[in-house]
KEKE-3310 file (N, C-alpha, C; in steps of 0.2 Angstrom, whole numbers, plus 5000, padded with zeros to 4 digits):
npx = (5031:5024:5020:5004:5004:4999:5006:5008:4996:4994:5005:5003:4992:4996:5003:5015:5029:5038:5052:5052:5047:5057:5068:5065:5065:5078:5081:5084:5074:5070:5069:5058:5049:5049:5045:5031:5026:5026:5036:5047:5050:5051:5064:5063:5068:5066:5052:5047:5051:5044:5031:5032:5032:5019:5012:5006:5003:5015:5008:4997:5001:5005:5001:4996:4993:4975:4968:4958:4962:4971:4975:4975:4980:4981:4993:5003:5014:5023:5026:5036:5048:5041:5040:5041:5032:5028:5016:4999:4985:4970:4958:4942:4941:4932:4928:4940:4953:4963:4980:4989:5002:5004:5012:5021:5034:5035:5044:5053:5045:5035:5022:5011:4997:4982:4983:4977:4981:4996:5010:5014:5020:5028:5021:5022:5026:5014:5006:5003:5003:4993:4991:4977:4972:4969:4958:4944:4942:4939:4925:4926:4939:4943:4953:4961:4969:4983:4990:4988:4988:4977:4969:4972:4966:4953:4951:4952:4940:4931:4933:4929:4915:4910:4911:4913:4921:4937:4948:4961:4974:4983:4998:5003:5009:5001:5001:5005:4994:4984:4987:4986:4972:4968:4973:4966:4969:4964:4950:4948:4956:4965:4967:4977:4979:4984:4973:4960:4965:4963:4963:4964:4974:4986:4983:4970:4963:4963:4954:4939:4928:4924:4919:4920:4924:4925:4937:4945:4952:4968:4984:5000:5017:5033:5043:5052:5063:5058:5056:5063:5078:5089:5090:5075:5067:5062:5061:5072:5082:5087:5097:5110:5116:5119:5109:5100:5090:5075:5067:5053:5047:5046:5030:5024:5013:5019:5032:5031:5027:5039:5048:5043:5045:5059:5062:5056:5064:5076:5083:5095:5093:5104:5111:5105:5106:5103:5093:5091:5089:5075:5060:5046:5033:5023:5024:5037:5045:5043:5048:5061:5065:5063:5071:5083:5090:5088:5086:5076:5059:5045:5029:5013:5002:4995:5004:5015:5010:5007:5019:5024:5032:5039:5030:5030:5019:5016:5005:4987:4979:4968:4959:4954:4942:4943:4934:4927:4914:4905:4904:4898:4900:4898:4906:4913:4901:4899:4911:4908:4897:4903:4910:4901:4898:4895:4904:4916:4921:4922:4933:4942:4945:4953:4963:4972:4976:4963:4951:4934:4923:4918:4919:4915:4906:4899:4910:4912:4909:4919:4921)
npy = (4856:4865:4859:4859:4863:4860:4865:4877:4881:4869:4871:4883:4879:4870:4879:4884:4893:4898:4897:4888:4877:4874:4872:4859:4851:4852:4862:4878:4893:4901:4892:4884:4895:4896:4883:4884:4894:4887:4888:4880:4863:4852:4840:4821:4816:4828:4830:4818:4821:4831:4826:4818:4827:4832:4822:4814:4807:4809:4811:4817:4830:4836:4839:4836:4851:4855:4854:4863:4874:4881:4895:4908:4925:4943:4954:4969:4974:4985:4985:4979:4966:4952:4934:4917:4911:4923:4932:4934:4945:4941:4948:4952:4963:4972:4961:4953:4944:4948:4950:4955:4962:4955:4957:4971:4982:4996:5010:5009:4999:4984:4978:4967:4958:4949:4935:4928:4919:4912:4914:4903:4902:4913:4918:4928:4946:4952:4942:4929:4913:4906:4899:4895:4899:4886:4889:4898:4915:4932:4938:4948:4959:4976:4988:5001:5014:5027:5041:5047:5045:5043:5035:5023:5023:5023:5011:5002:5005:5002:4988:4986:4989:4980:4965:4954:4959:4963:4977:4985:4997:5003:5011:5023:5037:5050:5048:5033:5029:5032:5024:5012:5011:5013:5002:4992:4988:4993:4997:5010:5027:5039:5056:5070:5089:5105:5117:5124:5122:5120:5107:5089:5079:5076:5062:5059:5063:5053:5043:5034:5038:5044:5045:5057:5060:5069:5067:5072:5088:5095:5100:5102:5103:5107:5095:5093:5087:5087:5103:5109:5110:5115:5130:5127:5137:5140:5135:5141:5138:5126:5129:5130:5117:5112:5105:5089:5083:5072:5066:5063:5053:5056:5061:5062:5072:5081:5082:5088:5100:5103:5105:5116:5126:5127:5131:5143:5151:5151:5140:5127:5110:5103:5109:5105:5096:5079:5078:5068:5057:5047:5042:5031:5035:5044:5041:5035:5046:5053:5044:5044:5057:5056:5047:5052:5051:5060:5077:5087:5086:5085:5084:5077:5085:5076:5065:5072:5074:5062:5057:5065:5076:5092:5104:5114:5124:5124:5125:5122:5107:5096:5080:5068:5055:5044:5034:5022:5028:5018:5008:4995:4990:4984:4986:4998:5006:5005:5011:5024:5026:5025:5037:5046:5044:5046:5040:5038:5051:5057:5050:5052:5067:5068:5058:5065:5082:5086:5093:5091:5096:5094:5081:5067:5072:5073:5078:5079:5072:5064:5064)
npz = (4957:4971:4987:4996:5013:5031:5042:5049:5056:5063:5072:5078:5085:5094:5102:5099:5093:5079:5081:5092:5086:5076:5084:5089:5079:5072:5064:5055:5062:5050:5040:5045:5043:5027:5024:5029:5020:5009:5000:5000:5000:5012:5016:5017:5029:5037:5035:5042:5055:5059:5057:5069:5080:5078:5080:5069:5053:5038:5027:5032:5035:5023:5006:4988:4979:4975:4958:4957:4965:4958:4949:4937:4938:4935:4936:4941:4931:4934:4947:4962:4959:4954:4961:4963:4978:4983:4993:4991:4988:4981:4970:4962:4949:4939:4926:4928:4937:4949:4957:4971:4980:4996:5007:5012:5011:5020:5021:5036:5040:5040:5032:5034:5027:5026:5018:5002:4993:4985:4974:4962:4950:4938:4924:4913:4912:4916:4922:4932:4939:4952:4968:4977:4993:5004:5012:5018:5014:5014:5005:4995:4990:4991:4982:4985:4977:4980:4988:5000:5018:5025:5018:5022:5034:5029:5023:5034:5041:5032:5032:5046:5046:5035:5038:5028:5018:5012:5014:5004:5005:4993:4992:4984:4972:4963:4949:4949:4955:4946:4935:4939:4941:4928:4921:4927:4939:4951:4961:4965:4963:4971:4969:4972:4972:4971:4979:4969:4957:4940:4934:4936:4933:4919:4914:4918:4907:4898:4901:4898:4906:4921:4938:4952:4967:4982:4994:5004:5011:5013:5020:5011:5016:5021:5031:5046:5059:5075:5084:5076:5072:5065:5060:5049:5037:5023:5005:5001:5010:5006:4995:5000:5001:5013:5021:5021:5010:5007:4995:4983:4969:4952:4946:4958:4968:4977:4973:4961:4967:4974:4963:4956:4966:4968:4954:4955:4964:4957:4960:4956:4954:4956:4965:4977:4991:4991:4982:4972:4980:4982:4989:4991:4997:5008:5021:5021:5019:5031:5040:5036:5041:5054:5058:5057:5045:5036:5033:5029:5020:5009:5013:5017:5029:5038:5040:5045:5057:5063:5065:5074:5069:5065:5056:5041:5033:5015:5004:5002:4998:4989:4988:4979:4975:4962:4950:4939:4929:4924:4934:4944:4955:4971:4983:4980:4983:4996:5000:4998:5005:5017:5018:5021:5034:5051:5060:5053:5048:5060:5065:5055:5055:5067:5065:5057:5053:5044:5032:5031:5026:5014:5011:5003:4993:4977:4964:4950:4934:4922:4905)
capx = (5024:5025:5014:5001:5005:4995:5011:5007:4990:4995:5010:4999:4986:5001:5006:5023:5033:5042:5058:5052:5046:5064:5073:5063:5066:5084:5082:5083:5067:5069:5068:5051:5045:5049:5041:5025:5025:5026:5042:5053:5047:5056:5067:5060:5070:5063:5045:5046:5052:5037:5025:5033:5029:5012:5008:5002:5007:5017:5002:4992:5004:5008:4996:4997:4987:4970:4968:4954:4964:4976:4972:4979:4979:4984:4998:5005:5021:5027:5027:5042:5050:5036:5043:5037:5033:5025:5009:4995:4978:4967:4951:4941:4941:4928:4929:4948:4954:4969:4984:4992:5007:5001:5017:5023:5038:5034:5050:5056:5039:5033:5015:5007:4991:4979:4984:4972:4985:5003:5013:5018:5024:5027:5020:5025:5028:5008:5001:5006:5000:4992:4988:4973:4973:4963:4955:4939:4943:4934:4921:4928:4944:4943:4959:4961:4977:4984:4996:4986:4988:4969:4965:4973:4960:4946:4951:4951:4933:4927:4933:4926:4908:4908:4916:4915:4925:4943:4950:4967:4976:4990:5002:5004:5008:4996:5003:5004:4987:4979:4989:4983:4965:4967:4974:4961:4971:4962:4944:4948:4961:4965:4972:4977:4981:4982:4965:4959:4970:4958:4962:4968:4981:4985:4981:4963:4959:4964:4949:4933:4922:4926:4916:4925:4921:4929:4940:4946:4956:4973:4990:5006:5022:5040:5044:5058:5064:5054:5060:5067:5085:5093:5082:5073:5062:5059:5066:5079:5088:5091:5102:5117:5117:5120:5102:5099:5082:5073:5063:5048:5048:5042:5023:5021:5011:5024:5039:5029:5027:5046:5052:5040:5047:5065:5061:5053:5068:5081:5088:5097:5093:5112:5113:5101:5109:5098:5088:5090:5086:5069:5056:5040:5027:5024:5027:5044:5047:5044:5053:5069:5066:5062:5077:5089:5093:5087:5084:5069:5055:5039:5024:5006:5002:4994:5009:5019:5007:5007:5025:5026:5037:5038:5027:5029:5014:5017:4998:4982:4977:4961:4961:4948:4943:4940:4933:4924:4907:4900:4905:4891:4904:4895:4912:4912:4895:4901:4915:4905:4893:4906:4913:4896:4896:4898:4911:4923:4921:4925:4940:4947:4948:4957:4968:4977:4972:4959:4945:4929:4917:4915:4919:4909:4902:4902:4913:4911:4909:4922:4919)
capy = (4860:4865:4855:4862:4861:4863:4866:4884:4880:4864:4873:4888:4875:4868:4885:4884:4898:4895:4895:4882:4871:4874:4868:4852:4845:4853:4866:4886:4897:4903:4885:4883:4900:4894:4877:4885:4898:4883:4890:4875:4856:4848:4833:4816:4816:4833:4828:4812:4824:4836:4821:4814:4832:4833:4815:4813:4805:4814:4813:4822:4836:4838:4835:4840:4856:4853:4859:4869:4879:4884:4900:4913:4931:4949:4958:4976:4974:4990:4984:4976:4960:4946:4929:4912:4911:4930:4931:4939:4946:4940:4951:4952:4969:4971:4953:4952:4941:4952:4948:4961:4959:4955:4959:4977:4985:5004:5013:5004:4994:4978:4978:4961:4959:4943:4933:4923:4914:4912:4914:4897:4903:4919:4917:4933:4952:4954:4936:4924:4906:4906:4893:4899:4896:4881:4891:4903:4921:4938:4937:4953:4964:4982:4991:5009:5016:5033:5040:5049:5040:5043:5030:5017:5022:5021:5004:4999:5007:4996:4980:4985:4989:4975:4959:4950:4964:4966:4982:4986:5004:5003:5016:5025:5043:5052:5044:5026:5027:5032:5019:5006:5012:5013:4995:4988:4984:4996:4999:5018:5030:5045:5060:5076:5093:5111:5119:5129:5121:5118:5100:5085:5077:5074:5056:5059:5065:5046:5038:5036:5041:5044:5049:5061:5062:5072:5063:5077:5093:5095:5105:5098:5107:5105:5092:5093:5086:5091:5107:5112:5111:5118:5130:5127:5142:5139:5131:5145:5135:5120:5130:5130:5110:5109:5101:5083:5081:5067:5068:5059:5052:5061:5059:5063:5079:5084:5082:5094:5106:5105:5108:5123:5130:5127:5135:5150:5153:5150:5134:5121:5104:5100:5112:5102:5089:5073:5079:5062:5052:5046:5037:5029:5038:5050:5037:5035:5053:5055:5039:5047:5063:5053:5043:5057:5050:5066:5084:5090:5083:5088:5078:5080:5087:5071:5061:5074:5075:5055:5055:5070:5080:5099:5105:5121:5123:5127:5127:5119:5102:5093:5074:5066:5048:5043:5027:5021:5029:5013:5004:4994:4986:4985:4989:5006:5009:5004:5017:5030:5028:5028:5045:5051:5041:5049:5037:5038:5057:5059:5047:5056:5073:5066:5056:5070:5089:5085:5097:5086:5100:5092:5074:5063:5076:5071:5084:5080:5067:5067:5060)
capz = (4959:4978:4991:5002:5020:5038:5047:5053:5059:5068:5076:5081:5089:5099:5105:5097:5089:5073:5084:5096:5082:5073:5088:5090:5073:5071:5058:5058:5062:5044:5037:5046:5039:5020:5024:5030:5016:5003:4995:5001:5002:5017:5015:5019:5036:5041:5036:5047:5062:5059:5059:5076:5084:5078:5082:5063:5047:5035:5022:5035:5035:5016:5000:4983:4979:4970:4953:4957:4970:4954:4944:4933:4939:4932:4941:4939:4929:4936:4954:4963:4955:4956:4961:4967:4985:4985:4996:4988:4990:4975:4970:4954:4948:4933:4925:4928:4943:4951:4962:4973:4986:5003:5011:5009:5015:5020:5024:5039:5043:5036:5033:5031:5025:5026:5010:4999:4988:4984:4967:4960:4944:4935:4917:4909:4916:4919:4923:4938:4942:4959:4971:4980:5000:5004:5017:5017:5014:5012:4999:4991:4992:4988:4981:4984:4976:4982:4993:5007:5023:5027:5014:5025:5039:5026:5022:5040:5043:5027:5035:5053:5046:5032:5039:5022:5014:5014:5010:5004:5003:4989:4992:4976:4969:4958:4942:4949:4956:4940:4931:4942:4938:4920:4918:4930:4945:4957:4961:4965:4963:4974:4967:4976:4968:4975:4978:4964:4951:4935:4931:4940:4930:4912:4913:4918:4900:4894:4903:4894:4910:4928:4944:4955:4973:4987:5000:5010:5010:5018:5018:5010:5018:5023:5037:5049:5065:5081:5087:5070:5075:5060:5058:5041:5035:5016:5001:5000:5013:5001:4991:5003:5002:5020:5024:5017:5006:5006:4988:4980:4963:4947:4946:4964:4968:4982:4968:4956:4971:4974:4957:4955:4970:4965:4948:4956:4968:4953:4963:4952:4958:4957:4973:4982:4994:4992:4977:4968:4985:4981:4992:4987:4999:5013:5027:5020:5020:5039:5042:5035:5045:5061:5061:5056:5038:5031:5037:5027:5015:5009:5015:5020:5037:5043:5040:5050:5065:5066:5067:5079:5068:5064:5048:5039:5026:5009:5002:5004:4993:4989:4987:4976:4973:4955:4949:4932:4929:4924:4938:4947:4961:4978:4986:4979:4985:5002:5002:4996:5010:5023:5017:5024:5040:5057:5063:5049:5047:5066:5065:5050:5057:5073:5063:5056:5051:5038:5031:5028:5023:5006:5011:5001:4988:4969:4961:4943:4930:4917:4898)
cpx = (5025:5019:5011:5002:5000:5000:5010:5001:4991:5000:5007:4993:4990:5004:5013:5025:5036:5049:5058:5052:5053:5068:5072:5065:5073:5085:5082:5075:5066:5067:5061:5047:5044:5044:5034:5022:5024:5031:5047:5049:5053:5058:5063:5062:5066:5055:5042:5046:5046:5031:5025:5030:5022:5008:5004:5006:5009:5012:4996:4994:5005:5002:4998:4991:4982:4970:4964:4956:4970:4973:4977:4977:4982:4988:5000:5013:5027:5030:5033:5043:5044:5042:5039:5037:5029:5018:5006:4989:4975:4960:4949:4939:4938:4927:4935:4949:4962:4973:4988:4996:5004:5006:5021:5027:5037:5039:5053:5050:5038:5026:5012:5000:4988:4980:4979:4975:4992:5005:5016:5023:5022:5026:5023:5024:5020:5003:5006:5000:4998:4989:4984:4974:4967:4959:4949:4942:4938:4932:4924:4934:4943:4950:4958:4968:4977:4990:4995:4985:4982:4965:4966:4968:4954:4945:4949:4943:4929:4926:4929:4918:4906:4913:4917:4919:4932:4946:4958:4969:4983:4994:5005:5004:5002:4996:5002:4997:4983:4982:4986:4975:4963:4968:4969:4963:4969:4955:4943:4955:4961:4970:4973:4980:4979:4975:4966:4964:4964:4956:4966:4974:4980:4983:4974:4960:4959:4959:4943:4928:4923:4920:4922:4921:4926:4931:4940:4951:4962:4979:4995:5011:5029:5039:5050:5058:5061:5058:5064:5074:5090:5094:5080:5067:5059:5064:5071:5085:5090:5096:5109:5120:5120:5115:5102:5092:5081:5066:5057:5050:5045:5034:5020:5019:5016:5030:5037:5030:5034:5049:5049:5044:5055:5065:5061:5059:5075:5087:5090:5095:5099:5114:5110:5103:5104:5092:5086:5088:5079:5066:5049:5033:5029:5026:5034:5048:5049:5048:5060:5070:5068:5068:5084:5093:5092:5085:5078:5066:5050:5034:5017:5006:5000:5000:5014:5017:5008:5014:5029:5031:5035:5036:5027:5025:5017:5011:4993:4980:4971:4963:4954:4949:4940:4939:4928:4916:4902:4901:4900:4894:4900:4900:4912:4907:4897:4906:4912:4900:4896:4909:4907:4895:4900:4904:4917:4925:4925:4932:4945:4950:4953:4963:4974:4972:4968:4953:4940:4923:4914:4916:4913:4904:4904:4904:4912:4911:4913:4921:4925)
cpy = (4860:4862:4860:4859:4865:4864:4871:4883:4874:4867:4878:4884:4872:4873:4886:4890:4895:4893:4890:4876:4869:4870:4861:4847:4847:4857:4874:4889:4898:4897:4884:4888:4898:4889:4880:4890:4894:4885:4885:4867:4853:4841:4827:4815:4822:4833:4824:4816:4828:4831:4819:4821:4833:4827:4812:4810:4810:4816:4817:4828:4840:4834:4839:4845:4853:4857:4864:4875:4883:4889:4905:4921:4937:4952:4965:4975:4979:4989:4981:4969:4954:4939:4923:4912:4918:4928:4936:4939:4945:4944:4951:4959:4970:4963:4950:4949:4945:4950:4955:4959:4959:4957:4964:4981:4993:5007:5007:4999:4989:4979:4971:4961:4951:4941:4928:4918:4915:4910:4907:4898:4909:4918:4922:4939:4952:4947:4932:4918:4906:4900:4896:4895:4892:4883:4897:4910:4927:4937:4942:4957:4970:4986:4998:5011:5025:5034:5043:5043:5039:5037:5023:5017:5020:5014:5000:5000:5003:4989:4980:4985:4982:4969:4955:4953:4964:4971:4984:4993:5002:5010:5018:5033:5044:5047:5036:5024:5027:5027:5013:5006:5011:5006:4990:4985:4988:4997:5007:5020:5037:5049:5067:5082:5099:5114:5125:5128:5118:5111:5095:5082:5075:5067:5054:5060:5058:5042:5040:5040:5039:5048:5052:5063:5064:5068:5068:5083:5094:5098:5100:5105:5103:5101:5091:5090:5090:5096:5112:5114:5114:5126:5130:5133:5140:5136:5134:5141:5129:5121:5130:5122:5107:5104:5095:5082:5074:5068:5062:5058:5057:5057:5061:5071:5083:5085:5088:5100:5109:5108:5114:5128:5132:5132:5142:5154:5152:5145:5128:5116:5102:5103:5109:5096:5084:5074:5072:5057:5052:5040:5036:5033:5043:5047:5037:5041:5055:5051:5042:5053:5060:5049:5045:5055:5055:5071:5087:5086:5087:5083:5081:5080:5081:5067:5065:5074:5067:5054:5060:5074:5087:5100:5112:5121:5127:5130:5121:5114:5099:5086:5072:5059:5047:5036:5028:5023:5024:5007:5002:4989:4988:4988:4995:5009:5010:5010:5023:5032:5029:5035:5049:5049:5045:5047:5038:5045:5060:5057:5051:5062:5073:5062:5059:5077:5088:5090:5093:5089:5097:5084:5071:5065:5073:5078:5085:5072:5068:5062:5062)
cpz = (4967:4981:4996:5008:5026:5043:5051:5057:5064:5073:5080:5087:5095:5103:5104:5092:5084:5076:5087:5091:5078:5078:5089:5085:5070:5065:5061:5058:5053:5039:5038:5042:5031:5019:5024:5024:5009:4998:4996:5003:5006:5014:5018:5027:5040:5041:5040:5054:5063:5061:5065:5080:5083:5079:5075:5058:5043:5029:5026:5035:5028:5011:4994:4981:4973:4965:4953:4961:4965:4950:4941:4936:4936:4937:4937:4937:4932:4944:4955:4959:4957:4956:4964:4974:4987:4988:4992:4990:4982:4975:4963:4954:4940:4932:4926:4935:4944:4956:4964:4980:4993:5009:5008:5014:5014:5024:5029:5043:5037:5037:5030:5032:5025:5019:5008:4994:4989:4976:4967:4954:4941:4926:4912:4915:4919:4921:4928:4939:4950:4962:4976:4987:5000:5010:5015:5018:5013:5006:4994:4994:4988:4987:4980:4983:4977:4988:4999:5012:5025:5023:5018:5031:5035:5025:5028:5042:5037:5031:5042:5051:5041:5033:5033:5018:5017:5010:5010:5001:4999:4989:4987:4975:4964:4952:4942:4950:4950:4935:4932:4941:4931:4917:4922:4935:4951:4956:4962:4965:4966:4972:4971:4971:4972:4973:4973:4957:4946:4934:4936:4938:4923:4910:4914:4911:4895:4896:4900:4899:4916:4932:4947:4962:4979:4992:5005:5007:5015:5015:5017:5014:5019:5030:5040:5057:5071:5084:5081:5071:5072:5060:5051:5041:5029:5012:5000:5004:5011:4998:4993:5003:5008:5023:5018:5016:5005:5000:4987:4972:4958:4947:4953:4964:4971:4978:4964:4961:4972:4969:4956:4960:4969:4960:4951:4960:4964:4957:4959:4957:4959:4964:4979:4985:4995:4987:4973:4973:4985:4986:4990:4990:5005:5020:5026:5020:5028:5042:5042:5039:5053:5064:5059:5049:5034:5036:5035:5021:5014:5009:5016:5028:5041:5045:5046:5057:5067:5068:5072:5076:5067:5057:5047:5032:5020:5006:5004:4997:4994:4986:4985:4974:4967:4954:4942:4934:4928:4928:4943:4953:4968:4983:4987:4983:4993:5005:5002:5003:5017:5024:5021:5031:5045:5060:5060:5048:5054:5067:5061:5052:5063:5071:5061:5054:5044:5038:5029:5027:5018:5005:5008:4994:4981:4967:4955:4941:4923:4911:4894)
residu = (UNK:UNK:UNK:UNK:UNK:UNK:UNK:UNK:UNK:UNK:UNK:UNK:UNK:UNK:UNK:UNK:UNK:UNK:UNK:UNK:UNK:UNK:UNK:UNK:UNK:UNK:UNK:UNK:UNK:UNK:UNK:UNK:UNK:UNK:UNK:UNK:UNK:UNK:UNK:UNK:UNK:UNK:UNK:UNK:UNK:UNK:UNK:UNK:UNK:UNK:UNK:UNK:UNK:UNK:UNK:UNK:UNK:UNK:UNK:UNK:UNK:UNK:UNK:UNK:UNK:UNK:UNK:UNK:UNK:UNK:UNK:UNK:UNK:UNK:UNK:UNK:UNK:UNK:UNK:UNK:UNK:UNK:UNK:UNK:UNK:UNK:UNK:UNK:UNK:UNK:UNK:UNK:UNK:UNK:UNK:UNK:UNK:UNK:UNK:UNK:UNK:UNK:UNK:UNK:UNK:UNK:UNK:UNK:UNK:UNK:UNK:UNK:UNK:UNK:UNK:UNK:UNK:UNK:UNK:UNK:UNK:UNK:UNK:UNK:UNK:UNK:UNK:UNK:UNK:UNK:UNK:UNK:UNK:UNK:UNK:UNK:UNK:UNK:UNK:UNK:UNK:UNK:UNK:UNK:UNK:UNK:UNK:UNK:UNK:UNK:UNK:UNK:UNK:UNK:UNK:UNK:UNK:UNK:UNK:UNK:UNK:UNK:UNK:UNK:UNK:UNK:UNK:UNK:UNK:UNK:UNK:UNK:UNK:UNK:UNK:UNK:UNK:UNK:UNK:UNK:UNK:UNK:UNK:UNK:UNK:UNK:UNK:UNK:UNK:UNK:UNK:UNK:UNK:UNK:UNK:UNK:UNK:UNK:UNK:UNK:UNK:UNK:UNK:UNK:UNK:UNK:UNK:UNK:UNK:UNK:UNK:UNK:UNK:UNK:UNK:UNK:UNK:UNK:UNK:UNK:UNK:UNK:UNK:UNK:UNK:UNK:UNK:UNK:UNK:UNK:UNK:UNK:UNK:UNK:UNK:UNK:UNK:UNK:UNK:UNK:UNK:UNK:UNK:UNK:UNK:UNK:UNK:UNK:UNK:UNK:UNK:UNK:UNK:UNK:UNK:UNK:UNK:UNK:UNK:UNK:UNK:UNK:UNK:UNK:UNK:UNK:UNK:UNK:UNK:UNK:UNK:UNK:UNK:UNK:UNK:UNK:UNK:UNK:UNK:UNK:UNK:UNK:UNK:UNK:UNK:UNK:UNK:UNK:UNK:UNK:UNK:UNK:UNK:UNK:UNK:UNK:UNK:UNK:UNK:UNK:UNK:UNK:UNK:UNK:UNK:UNK:UNK:UNK:UNK:UNK:UNK:UNK:UNK:UNK:UNK:UNK:UNK:UNK:UNK:UNK:UNK:UNK:UNK:UNK:UNK:UNK:UNK:UNK:UNK:UNK:UNK:UNK:UNK:UNK:UNK:UNK:UNK:UNK:UNK:UNK:UNK:UNK:UNK:UNK:UNK:UNK:UNK:UNK:UNK:UNK:UNK:UNK:UNK:UNK:UNK:UNK:UNK:UNK:UNK:UNK:UNK:UNK:UNK:UNK:UNK:UNK:UNK)
# end
């Protein structure tokens, strides 16, 4: 069992960086990081050196975790490999305690979120033993699963207005978002589809009862480097194999759109350079274009605008938020009220090209 330690808070009080502390006790910065994360128990020699730096006893730096800090949480077996030492965000969804990765790699960006626990044991594919942080944390964490980057903005507005609530946007395509909602690992799922399409997604029919509220309307299209240097005009330009595509996985709405366009123009996927190169989200698509590792992809207009890339529209889409009809979660009510707030609506329209005419409207209830 790993020990709880107070190294990080003590180091920060002294104004030391991890590198500063590492130099003083003769270890690497990475070693300090591992000790602070409770994934490594230092040797007696290193523990004594740490105690001397902080003018404390070793037992003041380290302690055995209290039993009440240990708990079991449900995780998503389809996420990246879980392992001891993973930082997590804990939240109750329904009557289940769930854990979510607090350090996420988004393309070339690392997105660290405030953690409320750490994995100390992987029990099975869907359950881990967690050591809770021995510090006060947000009373509640809301998990919103979906691929629209505007959901991240919504999460930030929730936290700004309700300081006791932490909100987490989990970047997921349509199929993944619905999966998380179905297995009780998200409070809300955001699903997008072409305007006028009669149904949302085949998975929706498997839910007993859902509320469906409009988030926003926006466009999807091809994204290319600024100035469109090649130039790219339409999907037919992919048939030559000259341009490198960055694609999304099966289950993503833009992947469905791409496949439909290829079929309509009789372009075999084998002719498309990069068709099998898949990334997990819209941010990764624009990262690939911006860094020059791909020439073209399909994404939402707001992601192209944030990255300052050229956008060639394909069609308009609507994005709806889905949540259980029987849910009485106060956090969901907070999100719904924010959708009608002037501050969020003003910010969303300036964050990217979003149509908010129907934002917050109840679209339907499914049974």
